[in-house]
C-alpha positions as CSV (number, residue, x, y, z in Angstrom):
1,M,61.0,-88.2,-196.5
2,G,61.2,-91.3,-197.4
3,E,60.8,-92.5,-200.9
4,R,56.9,-92.8,-201.8
5,L,55.5,-95.2,-204.6
6,G,52.1,-94.2,-205.9
7,L,49.5,-95.9,-208.0
8,I,46.3,-94.5,-209.6
9,L,43.7,-96.8,-210.7
10,S,40.7,-95.2,-212.8
11,L,37.8,-97.1,-212.9
12,T,34.7,-97.0,-214.9
13,G,31.5,-99.0,-214.8
14,R,27.7,-98.4,-215.2
15,G,28.3,-94.7,-216.1
16,K,30.2,-93.6,-213.1
17,N,34.1,-93.1,-212.6
18,I,36.0,-93.7,-209.4
19,Q,39.8,-92.5,-209.3
20,I,41.3,-94.2,-206.1
21,Q,45.2,-93.4,-205.3
22,L,47.3,-95.8,-203.1
23,M,50.9,-94.1,-201.9
24,C,52.9,-96.4,-200.5
25,S,56.2,-95.0,-198.2
26,P,58.6,-98.0,-196.4
27,G,57.7,-98.0,-192.7
28,A,54.3,-96.2,-192.9
29,S,51.1,-97.8,-191.7
30,F,47.9,-98.7,-193.8
31,A,46.5,-95.4,-192.6
32,S,49.3,-93.5,-194.0
33,F,49.1,-94.3,-197.5
34,V,45.6,-95.5,-198.7
35,R,43.2,-93.0,-199.3
36,S,40.4,-93.0,-202.3
37,T,39.5,-90.1,-204.5
38,V,35.7,-89.9,-205.2
39,L,34.8,-88.4,-208.6
40,S,31.4,-89.2,-208.2
41,G,29.6,-91.4,-206.2
42,A,29.2,-95.0,-207.2
43,L,28.3,-99.0,-206.8
44,L,31.5,-100.8,-206.5
45,S,31.2,-104.6,-208.1
46,S,33.0,-107.4,-206.4
47,T,35.2,-107.4,-209.2
48,L,36.1,-103.8,-209.0
49,L,36.6,-104.7,-205.0
50,A,39.2,-107.6,-205.7
51,T,40.7,-105.3,-208.2
52,V,41.5,-102.5,-205.5
53,L,42.4,-105.4,-203.0
54,F,45.0,-106.7,-205.6
55,A,46.2,-103.5,-206.2
56,V,46.7,-103.0,-202.6
57,C,48.6,-106.0,-201.9
58,G,50.7,-105.4,-204.9
59,C,51.6,-101.9,-203.4
60,M,52.5,-103.8,-200.3
61,S,55.0,-106.2,-201.9
62,L,56.9,-103.6,-203.6
63,N,57.7,-101.6,-200.2
64,S,59.0,-102.8,-196.6
65,W,55.8,-101.2,-194.1
66,A,54.8,-102.1,-191.1
67,A,51.2,-103.2,-191.2
68,P,49.0,-102.3,-187.6
69,A,49.9,-104.3,-184.5
70,Q,46.1,-105.5,-184.9
71,L,43.1,-105.1,-186.8
72,P,41.2,-102.1,-185.9
73,E,38.0,-104.4,-185.1
74,S,40.1,-106.3,-182.4
75,R,40.9,-103.2,-180.3
76,T,38.4,-102.0,-177.5
77,Y,37.9,-98.2,-178.1
78,P,36.3,-96.1,-175.2
79,L,33.3,-95.2,-177.0
80,E,31.8,-93.4,-174.0
81,S,33.3,-90.3,-175.5
82,F,33.9,-89.1,-178.7
83,P,35.9,-85.8,-179.8
84,T,34.4,-82.8,-181.4
85,V,36.7,-83.1,-184.4
86,G,36.0,-80.0,-186.3
87,I,33.6,-76.4,-186.3
88,A,30.3,-78.2,-187.2
89,S,30.8,-81.6,-185.9
90,L,29.5,-83.5,-183.0
91,P,27.5,-81.3,-180.6
92,Q,29.5,-80.9,-177.0
93,S,28.6,-83.4,-174.7
94,F,26.0,-82.8,-171.8
95,A,27.6,-84.9,-169.5
96,P,23.7,-86.1,-169.1
97,D,22.7,-87.9,-165.7
98,L,22.1,-91.7,-166.0
99,R,21.2,-92.0,-162.6
100,D,17.3,-92.5,-163.2
101,S,18.1,-94.5,-166.5
102,A,15.9,-97.6,-164.9
103,A,13.3,-95.4,-164.2
104,I,13.2,-93.8,-167.6
105,A,13.2,-97.3,-169.2
106,R,10.1,-98.0,-168.1
107,H,8.8,-95.4,-170.1
108,P,8.0,-96.4,-174.2
109,L,11.0,-95.7,-175.9
110,G,10.7,-92.6,-178.0
111,S,8.4,-90.7,-175.8
112,R,9.1,-87.4,-174.0
113,E,9.9,-89.6,-170.9
114,N,12.2,-91.8,-172.7
115,P,13.8,-90.3,-175.6
116,V,16.0,-92.3,-178.1
117,R,19.7,-91.4,-177.4
118,C,21.9,-90.6,-180.2
119,N,25.6,-89.8,-180.8
120,G,24.9,-86.6,-182.4
121,V,22.9,-85.4,-185.0
122,A,24.6,-87.9,-187.5
123,G,23.8,-90.8,-184.7
124,G,20.1,-89.6,-185.0
125,K,19.9,-89.8,-188.5
126,D,21.7,-93.1,-188.7
127,Y,19.0,-94.6,-186.3
128,L,15.8,-93.2,-188.2
129,A,17.5,-94.3,-191.5
130,R,17.4,-97.8,-189.6
131,L,13.8,-98.4,-189.2
132,R,11.4,-100.0,-191.0
133,C,7.7,-100.1,-191.1
134,P,5.7,-103.5,-190.6
135,D,6.3,-104.7,-194.1
136,G,10.1,-104.2,-194.2
137,S,9.5,-100.6,-195.8
138,V,11.9,-97.6,-195.3
139,P,9.5,-94.9,-193.5
140,T,10.2,-91.0,-194.3
141,F,10.7,-88.6,-191.5
142,R,10.8,-85.3,-191.0
143,R,11.8,-83.0,-188.0
144,I,9.0,-80.7,-186.3
145,G,11.7,-78.8,-184.0
146,E,13.1,-78.6,-180.7
147,A,11.0,-79.8,-177.6
148,G,12.4,-78.5,-174.7
149,H,14.6,-80.4,-172.2
150,G,14.0,-84.6,-171.5
151,P,14.6,-86.5,-168.3
152,Y,18.6,-86.5,-169.2
153,G,18.4,-83.0,-168.5
154,T,19.9,-82.4,-172.1
155,P,17.4,-80.8,-175.0
156,L,15.2,-83.3,-177.1
157,D,14.4,-82.9,-180.5
158,H,10.6,-83.7,-182.0
159,F,10.1,-85.9,-185.3
160,L,7.3,-87.3,-187.2
161,I,7.9,-90.7,-188.8
162,D,5.3,-91.6,-191.5
163,C,4.7,-95.4,-193.2
164,P,3.2,-95.7,-196.6
165,L,-0.3,-96.3,-197.2
166,D,0.5,-100.0,-198.3
167,S,2.2,-100.3,-194.8
168,G,-0.8,-99.2,-192.7
169,G,-0.3,-95.6,-193.3
170,F,0.0,-94.8,-190.0
171,R,2.3,-91.8,-188.5
172,V,4.1,-91.8,-184.9
173,A,5.9,-89.0,-182.9
174,V,9.3,-89.7,-181.4
175,F,11.6,-87.6,-179.3
176,M,15.3,-88.0,-179.8
177,D,18.1,-86.7,-177.5
178,F,21.3,-86.6,-180.0
179,H,23.8,-85.7,-176.7
180,H,25.1,-89.2,-176.2
181,N,28.2,-89.2,-177.0
182,G,29.1,-93.4,-178.2
183,H,25.6,-94.6,-177.7
184,V,24.1,-96.9,-180.4
185,E,20.4,-97.7,-179.6
186,A,19.8,-101.0,-180.9
187,Q,15.9,-101.1,-180.0
188,A,13.4,-99.9,-182.5
189,I,10.6,-97.6,-181.1
190,A,6.9,-99.1,-180.9
191,G,5.6,-100.2,-184.6
192,F,8.9,-100.8,-186.2
193,T,11.7,-103.2,-186.6
194,I,15.3,-101.8,-186.9
195,V,18.5,-103.1,-188.9
196,K,21.9,-103.0,-187.9
197,Q,24.0,-100.0,-187.5
198,S,25.6,-99.3,-190.9
199,R,29.2,-100.0,-191.4
200,W,29.8,-96.6,-192.6
201,Q,28.6,-95.1,-189.4
202,K,30.6,-98.0,-187.3
203,Y,33.8,-96.7,-189.1
204,V,32.8,-93.1,-188.5
205,D,32.4,-93.9,-185.0
206,L,35.3,-95.7,-184.4
207,A,37.8,-93.4,-186.3
208,M,36.5,-90.7,-183.7
209,A,37.1,-92.8,-180.8
210,A,40.3,-93.6,-181.8
211,F,41.5,-90.3,-182.5
212,K,40.2,-89.1,-178.5
213,A,42.2,-92.4,-177.5
214,G,45.5,-91.2,-179.3
215,Q,45.4,-94.1,-181.5
216,L,45.9,-91.7,-184.6
217,R,47.3,-94.8,-186.9
218,D,43.9,-96.7,-186.5
219,A,42.2,-93.5,-186.7
220,E,43.5,-92.6,-190.1
221,F,42.7,-96.0,-191.7
222,L,39.1,-96.1,-190.2
223,A,38.9,-92.8,-191.7
224,D,39.9,-93.9,-195.1
225,E,37.6,-97.0,-194.5
226,A,34.9,-94.4,-194.0
227,V,35.3,-92.8,-197.1
228,F,35.5,-96.1,-198.9
229,E,32.1,-97.2,-197.7
230,S,30.6,-93.8,-199.1
231,I,31.4,-95.0,-202.3
232,L,28.5,-97.4,-202.2
233,F,26.1,-94.6,-201.8
234,P,24.3,-92.7,-204.3
235,D,25.3,-89.4,-205.7
236,G,23.8,-86.7,-203.3
237,D,24.2,-88.8,-200.3
238,E,25.1,-86.5,-197.3
239,R,27.4,-89.2,-196.0
240,I,29.7,-88.9,-198.8
241,P,30.8,-84.9,-197.7
242,K,31.0,-86.1,-194.0
243,S,33.5,-88.9,-194.7
244,L,35.5,-86.8,-196.5
245,N,35.6,-83.8,-194.0
246,L,36.4,-86.5,-191.2
247,Q,39.1,-87.6,-193.1
248,G,40.4,-84.4,-193.7
249,Q,40.3,-83.3,-190.4
250,I,42.2,-86.4,-189.0
251,F,44.8,-85.8,-191.4
252,Y,44.8,-82.6,-190.5
253,Q,45.8,-83.1,-186.8
254,T,48.3,-85.7,-187.9
255,G,50.0,-83.4,-189.8
256,K,49.7,-85.0,-193.4
257,F,48.2,-81.9,-194.9
258,D,48.4,-82.8,-198.3
259,I,45.9,-85.8,-197.8
260,A,43.6,-83.3,-195.6
261,I,43.2,-80.5,-198.2
262,D,42.3,-83.1,-201.0
263,A,39.7,-84.5,-198.8
264,F,38.4,-81.0,-198.2
265,T,38.3,-80.1,-201.6
266,Q,36.4,-83.1,-202.5
267,A,34.0,-82.7,-199.5
268,L,33.6,-78.9,-200.7
269,G,32.6,-79.8,-204.3
270,H,30.0,-82.6,-203.4
271,E,28.5,-79.8,-200.1
272,A,27.5,-77.5,-203.3
273,E,25.6,-80.0,-205.2
274,I,24.0,-81.6,-202.1
275,F,23.1,-77.8,-200.4
276,G,24.0,-75.2,-203.1
277,P,26.8,-73.1,-203.3
278,E,25.9,-70.4,-200.2
279,H,25.2,-73.2,-197.5
280,P,26.9,-72.5,-194.2
281,Y,28.5,-76.0,-194.7
282,L,30.6,-74.7,-197.3
283,A,31.5,-71.7,-195.2
284,Y,33.1,-74.5,-192.6
285,T,34.6,-76.5,-195.1
286,N,36.2,-73.4,-196.5
287,I,37.8,-72.5,-193.4
288,W,39.8,-76.1,-193.0
289,I,40.9,-75.6,-196.5
290,A,42.1,-72.0,-195.5
291,K,43.8,-73.7,-192.3
292,T,45.4,-76.4,-194.3
293,A,46.4,-74.2,-197.0
294,L,48.4,-71.9,-194.5
295,E,50.0,-75.1,-193.3
296,L,51.0,-75.4,-196.9
297,E,52.0,-72.0,-197.8
298,Q,49.6,-72.0,-200.2
299,M,48.7,-68.1,-199.7
300,E,46.5,-67.7,-202.5
301,R,44.2,-70.8,-202.0
302,F,44.5,-69.5,-198.3
303,S,42.8,-65.8,-198.9
304,A,40.2,-67.7,-201.5
305,S,38.9,-69.6,-198.9
306,I,38.5,-67.1,-196.3
307,H,37.0,-64.7,-198.8
308,K,34.3,-67.3,-199.7
309,A,34.0,-68.0,-196.3
310,L,33.0,-64.6,-195.6
311,S,30.9,-64.0,-198.4
312,I,28.8,-67.2,-196.9
313,Y,28.3,-65.4,-193.5
314,H,27.0,-62.4,-195.3
315,Q,24.3,-64.3,-197.2
316,S,23.3,-66.8,-194.4
317,K,19.5,-66.5,-193.8
318,Q,20.5,-68.2,-190.4
319,P,22.8,-67.4,-187.5
320,A,26.1,-68.7,-188.4
321,D,28.4,-67.7,-185.3
322,D,30.4,-70.7,-186.1
323,I,31.7,-68.9,-188.9
324,L,33.1,-66.5,-187.4
325,A,34.1,-68.7,-184.4
326,G,36.3,-70.6,-187.1
327,L,37.9,-67.7,-188.9
328,R,38.8,-66.5,-185.0
329,H,41.0,-69.5,-184.8
330,I,42.6,-69.2,-188.0
331,V,43.8,-65.6,-186.6
332,E,45.7,-67.5,-183.6
333,D,47.3,-69.8,-186.5
334,L,48.3,-66.7,-188.3
335,R,49.9,-65.4,-184.9
336,R,51.6,-68.6,-184.2
337,K,53.1,-68.2,-187.6
338,N,54.3,-64.9,-187.0
339,L,52.0,-63.2,-189.8
340,E,50.8,-60.7,-187.6
341,E,49.5,-58.1,-190.2
342,R,47.6,-60.9,-192.0
343,A,46.0,-61.7,-188.6
344,E,45.0,-58.0,-188.2
345,A,43.8,-57.8,-191.3
346,L,41.6,-61.1,-190.7
347,L,40.4,-59.6,-187.4
348,A,39.3,-56.4,-188.6
349,R,37.0,-58.4,-191.5
350,I,35.7,-60.4,-188.7
351,A,34.9,-57.6,-186.9
352,Q,33.4,-55.6,-189.8
353,A,31.4,-58.9,-190.5
354,S,29.7,-59.4,-187.0
355,R,28.7,-55.4,-187.1
356,D,27.0,-55.7,-190.6
């Protein structure tokens, strides 16, 4: 392994602390040596950003490394299909039939006959967050529930969107279809305006598309950028752990397990604060920590994460079969490493959990 140079910036401002770690390796891409450690949400000033940029440039000057051939923004990615990175990521694509799209478009956007198409649940939340009431204020929304199948043959979700009284005080029902991988809706539903897609969502979408296309260096770079963007979000924003989980999953797949486990551990801390210590999201993240710890031969950490995932499964008030499915993947990982005794023990615990 080549010589590496590490640089840690500790920055404090407005009562918030940020630690940013820069790792340089000769011949490595930007994606392979830049990552951020978010100790708490923070609002970066232009001065802080300039400081980070200066540090990166200094790191670059101390090593002879190869920059990406072209910037990610200049590359065209196949956004029509996205990978499912991780257990609780995007839903599997239902391959909706778009042959009648012209007829569907004649109906009002957001109606049952013409639902808002979104790239997974995250894409749906991003769309709703970009809507604005007539006076420019941000509406509130809540999910009513599932609403059968829509015109594309895929399941619909039903939402209510409310504008405040000083903006007319009206409520709109909207139907959304989360099964259109790569689609970003640019049009607002009637009565609203819409702002452009956030930089964070663009980086997330491009990172996943780059990974699917086998552009692993760019996937790493874009995942890092999503994490940097999430630093700007307030404490308690769900996009912070989502960014870290995405970063962890991509770096796990590229074999950079030390970076991956650090990202998963940070994500776990944010998820505990946002959702509570027994939420299923924490089980999924613990499963990823266990998978990564196994690759790093950190068996105590592996066992502790497995135990926590099973504990959350037992206490879950909703069906959480994905947790057991994730644990079964780890059984295969153990067998791949010829740890048959551990594999059989975990399989027995899974079987017991499914019976309880």
